N, C-alpha and C positions, 0 to 999 in steps of 0.2 A: 504494500500500500504506500501511497504517497505520504510524505512527512506532513504536508500541509493538510491533507485530508484527515490524518490521524489527530492532529491538533484541533481541527475544526470539530471533529466528533467529540473529543474530550471536553472542549469548551461548551459544546451543546449540552452534554450530560451535566456538567458542573452548574451552568447557569439555568438550566431548566428546573433544577431542584430549588433554586432561589426565587424563581418567578411564581407569583401567586395571582389568582384571579381577583377581579374587583368584587367588592361586596355591594349588592344593591340595597337601597333603602326599601323598607317594607312597602311604602306607597308606590315606588317605581315598579317593584315586582308585581304588585296588585294591578297596576295600570297595564303592564305588559301582558299579564295573564288575561285581563279583560279584553285587550286588543286581540290576542290569539283566539279567544272564545268567539269574538265577533267575526274574525276572519274565517274560522272553521265553520261557523254557522252559515256564512255567506257562501262558502264553497259547497257545503252540503245542499243548500237551496239550489245552487246552479246545477249540481249533479242530478237533482230530481227533475229539473226543468229541461229546457231545450239545449241542444248541443251548441248551436251557433248563436252569437249575440243578436244577429238580425232577427232570428226566430222569436225573440222575447217580446217583440212589438210588431203588431200587424202593420202599423204605419211604416216602420223601417223596412219590413219585408216587401211592402208594395213599392217603396222607393227603389230598392235594390232590383226588383223585378222590372222596374221601368228603366233601368240602366244607370241609375245614380250611384255614385260612390259615397259611402257614408263613413265618416270618421268621428270619433269622440274620445275624450280622455278616459284612460283606464279607471281612474278614481275621480269622482267629482270634486273632492276637496284634497288638494295637494299643498303642502305635505301632510301626511297622515299623522295626527297627534298620537303620541305614544306615552 
C-alpha cells in the first residue's frame, strides 16, 4: 500500500472517533418529525390517487389534451419551513 494512503486511513480512524453528531433541540426534533409525518401522508395520498399530476385535475387534463404544456412549482410554498 501507498504510504500516503496508509496515513490517510489512520487519520480517518483517529478523527472519526473524535467527531460526534449534533444534538437537536426537542422543539427542532418535534418540528422535523411533524414535517416527515406531513410528507409521508402526502405521499400516501398520491399513491392512492392518480399516477400523473395532470390526472389530478380535469381542467389540467383537458388543457394537456388540447396541446398545452402545463408547468407548476413542485411545492406551492418554497422554502418549506422545517
